[in-house]
N, C-alpha and C positions, 0 to 999 in steps of 0.2 A: 311702582315708584317711577316718577318722572326722571328722564335723563338729566344729569347735571348740566348747567349751561357751560358753554365753551369759555374757559378762563384759565389763566396760568395756575391758579391754586388747585384746580381740578385735574390738571394734566399729569400723566404718568411719565416720569423721566426716562428717557431712552438710555441714559448713562449717568453715572454718579462718580466722576473722576476724583473729586475731593475725598469722598468716603472711601473709595478703593485705595487711594494713596495713603490716607490715614490708617487704614487697616493694615497695609503692608508695613508701614513704619511701626505700628503697634506690635505686629508679629515679630519684627526684627528685634525690638527692645525686649520682648518676652523671651526670645531665643537667646539673646545676649545674657539675660539674667539666668537662664537655665545653664548655659556654659559656665557662667561665673560661679555657680554652686560647686564646681569642681575645685575651687580654691579651698574648700573645707576639707579636702582629701588629705590623707596622711601616707605618703607625701603627695602634694598636689601635682597634676601634670603640667601646670604652668603657674607662675607666681603673680602675674599682673594682667589686667584686662583694660583695654581702652575701647570705648564705644564711639563710632563715627570719627575716628582719628586715623587719617590716611586710608582706612578701609572701614567697611561696616563694623567689623570686629577685629581688633588687634590683640594678640596674645603674646606674652613674653614667657619663654621657657626658662627653666632653672639654669640651663647652660648659656643663657644670654641671647640665644637666637629668638627670632620672632616668627609668628604665623599670622597670615592675613586671611580673613574669611569674608566672602561675599555671600549675601543671602538673597536668593531668588524665590519668589512665590508665584504659584500658578495653581488654580483649582481645576480648570478644564482646558481643553484644547490639545494642540500637538505636543508630543513629547519633546523634551529639550534635545536639540540637534547641534552638532559641532559647528555648523556654519551659521547658526542663528545670530542675528545682530547683537542680541543680548549677551550671548556667550562670547562672541568675538570681542565685544566691549569689555567684558570682565577679564579676559585674557590680556587685553591691551593694558588694562590697569595694573595687572600683575607684572607685566613687562616694564611698566613705568617704575614700580617699586624695586624690581630687580636691578634696573639701571641706576636709580637714585641712591639705593642703599646696597651696594654690592657686598655679598657675603653675609648679609644680616638676616636673611629670611631662610628658614629651613623648609617651609612649605607654604603653599597657597591652597585655599579650599573654596570650591564652588559648592555651596550647600543649598539645598532646595527641598520643598515639601512635595515636589512632583517627581516624575521619573525621567531619566535620561534614555534616549534612544539606545537600544542595546543589541541590535542585530550584529552578530560577530563579523569582524573583518569588513567593516563598512565605513565609508567616508563620513557618515553622519553620527557614528558612534564615538562620542567624545572620549570615553575611557580608552578605547582602542587607539585613537589618535594620540592621546597623552602617553600611552605605552610606547608608541612609535617614537615620540620625542625623547623619552628616557633612553631607549636603545640608541638613537642617533647621538645623544649627548655623550654616551659612554664610548661608542665605537666609531662615530663619524661615518663616512661613506656616503652613499647616495640616499637621499630622502625619498620615501614613498610618495607617489603622486597625491594621495589624500593629505599627507602631512604637509607637503609643499603648498597645497591649496589653502589650508587653514593658516599656516605660518605667514603666507603672503597677505592674507586678509588682516592678520594681527599687526604685521609690520606696517601696512598701509594705515591702519587705525591709530597705532601708537607712535609711529615715526621712529621707532627704535631699530637697532641693528638686528639682523636675522639671528645671530648667535645669542643675543640677549633674550629675544623672544623664545627661542627654543629652550634656553636654560630655565626661563620662568615656567614654560609649559611642562618641562620635565619634573618640576617641583609641585605641579598642580594636581590636586586630588578632587574627585567628584564624590559628593555625599548627598544621596537622595533619601536619607532615612529620617529627615526632619518630620515632626508631626504635622497633621493637617491644621489649617488655621483655627478651626474650632476646638482642637485638642491641645493647643500650645500651652494654655494656662494650666490645664490639668497636668501636663508634662512637667511644668515648672514646679507645681506643688509636690509632685512625686519626687522630683530631683532634690528639692529643698528638704523634704521630710527624710530622705535617705541620707543626705549629707550632713545635716545639722541636728544634733541630738535633741535640743529643745524644740525644734520645729517638728521632729518626729513624735514628740510627746505632746504636742499641742492639739487643741481641739481643731476640728475641720474649719470652723470659722476663723480661728486665729491663724491657721496655716494659710488660708486664702488671703487674709489680710497682709501677712508677711510677704507673700508672693507678689501681691499688688503693690506694696510699698517699695519692694526691690525694683519692680518694673518701672514704677513712677520715677524712682531715683535715676535710673538709667535714661528714661525719656527726658528728664530735666537736664541731665548732663549732655545729652545729644542735641538738645535744643538751645544751647548757649544760655541757660538760665543763670550762669555764673555772672553774666553782665549786670544783673540786678544788684549784685553785691559790690561791684566796683564803684569807686568814688566818682561823683559827678564831675570833679575837676581832673579826671584821669588825663584828658587831652593836654592839660597844662604841664604834665610831667615830661622831663626831657627824654625819657625812654618809654613813652606811652604804649607804642606798638608791642614792644617786647614784654611789657608788664601784662598787657591783655592776653598775649599769646601764652604766657606762662600760666595765667589764671585759667585759660581754656584747657590747656593740657592737664592741669591738676583736676579740673572739674570732670573731665572725661575719664580719669584714671581710677580704677577700682582695684583695691588690694584686699587681702583677707581681713585686715583691721576694719576697713570701711564696710565690708559686707557684714561683719559682726555687728557693727554699730546700727546699720539699717535694719537687719533682721531682728536683733534682740530688742530694739526699740519697738518694732512692729508687733512682736510677740507679747509686749506688755509685761515687763518684769514686775511692775507693781501689782498686776492682777494675780501673779503667782504668789504674792505675799498676803493674800486675803486670809484673815483668820477664818477658821471654820473647818469642816470636814471631820466629823466624828466617826470613830469606828465602834463596833459593838462592845468592845471590852475597854472603852475609854470613858471615864467619867470626868468631865471638866472640873466639877466642884472638888472632887477628891484629889484629882491630879494637881490642880492649882494649889490646893492647901499644902500638899507635900512640897511642891516647888517653892511656894512662898516661904515656908518655914526654913528651907535650906538656903535660899538666897538671902533672906533676912539675917540668918545666922552668919553669913559671910560678910555682912555689913552693906549689902546692896539696898538701894532705895525702893520705896513702893512703886515709883515710876518705872524703875527697871524691872520689877516683878511683873507689872502689867504688860510691859513690852515683851518680856520673856514668854508669858502665856500666849500672846499673839504669835510670836515667832514659832513656838512649839506647834500651835494649831496650823500655821502656814506650812510647816514641814509635813504634817499629816495630810494636808490638802495636796501637797506635791505627790505623796505616796498614792493617794486616791486617784490622782490624774494618771499616774503610771499604771495603776490597776485597771482603769477604764480603757487605756490604750493597749497595754501589753498583756493583760491578764494577771491573775494572782501570782503565779510562780515567778515570772520575771520581775514583777513589781516588788515582791518580797525580797528577791535576790538583790535588786538594786538598793532597796532600803537597808538591808543588812550590810551590804558593802559600804554604803555611806556611813552607817552607824559605827562600823568598825574603825573607819578612818577618823571619824570625829572623836570616838572614845580614846584613841591613841593621843590625839592632840589635847584632849581634856586632861589626860593623865600627865602628859608632859607639862602642861600649863600649871596643873596643881602642884607638881613637884618643884617647879620654878618659883611659884608664888608663896608657898606655905612658909610660915614663920612661927615664932613662939606664941603668937596670939591667935585667937579664933577668927578674927576678921581680916581675911585677905582676899575676899571675893572680888573686889574691884581690880586688884592687881592680877588675879587669875583671869578675869574677864578680858583685860587688856592683852594679856599673853595669848589667850585663846584666839581672840580676833586676829591678832597678827599671824598666827599659825594658819588659820582658815583662809586668810587673805593670800598668804603665800601658796597654799595648796591650790587655790583657784588659779593663781598666776602661773603655776607650774603646768597647768593643763586642765581646763574646765571639763574636758571630756571624761576625765577620771572620776569626776563627781556628777556626771550626767548633766552638766550645765546648770547645776544648782548655784544659786547666788549665796553670798556670804551669810545673808539673813536666814536662808534655808538651813545651812549647816549649823548656824548658831541655834536655830530652833531644834535641830536634832540633839544638840548638847543639852537643851532643857528637857527634851523627852528622856534622855538618859538620866538626867537629874531626878525626874519623877520615878524612874525605875530603880533609883538608889544605886546606880552605877557610877555616878559623878557626885562629888561633894565640893562645896565652895567654902568650906570651913573645916575645922576638925570635926570628926564624927560626934554625933550626939543622939540622944533618944528622941525620935519623932513623936509628936502628939498624935493621938488617935484621930 
């Protein structure tokens, strides 16, 4: 083959700053999403997450104190050393926060996917320097020469007083346990599956989609996409700057409720309600015939009967999903647990709705839906993140098993 002519389109780039910068931001957003998964914990280690607000990541603890996290990425090259400009800059930023918000921060975290220099008792060992700062903040006295050197650099960079710099450094931790750039998305999927029951039961494709949606939501929040929702006449408002600042803070703020909204939407709740999923001992024709007779005897319409059959199939599909993820034993245990809860609600609804006539199915259905809705509100984890429609489908499965009646008992047709 002949050599390609000299041309910009044939040139090999010596550097790609834009792609590198974009990759670092993408990593930061993915790691923010990974940390945010901890909000699903019981109890969570923190209650609120802000992205790109004062710091790369800002966390609010249950006690009202804050944590500030800076994310540093590096794939090759020298180990992180205490005197590196990047490290000094990060410590200076922490000193700024310590000065601007006295008493508000419990700790500062320098998090990286690379390694810190770790030779013991060495001026380049950041962990050792920070330990020196902790000791000096507690006891005072003479600072070691390595600590003096780093503190001097941070004071010069930040312009803050020496005692403020040392106080910030004493609260600073090093974390070099972050995943490599290529592994960060995998780590997010694992964290999401472990923290969120529905994500743990989702297919691999659905889990990846949920992880991507969460990362994208954080990226949009960090990139000021909230401005698109602000009115064009914002500048005409008497308090325009404050209005925009408030919108920015809200956009960057993630709570457990917001996480549930993003992840549950991404997992596709409607997909979990698809009719289908037959088991070996389930005959749709026979099952529906029993279900139709019992619902019609309760005065429910043909439309409701059709809906009930679909909900029952959806509940079975949920069971089969659990079966494929967790195996037979755990899937059966989950299904039996949910059936027991729903059977209790059905019994309570039946006792409340029954009257002197046979047709009280509509009142019983309304009572049951209220109880199922309250059960989910009390804690979706107790029903393995099933939706109300799944639980109602279980009620119709129990109806076909003749454990639930929507009217007075009668003799079923063959």
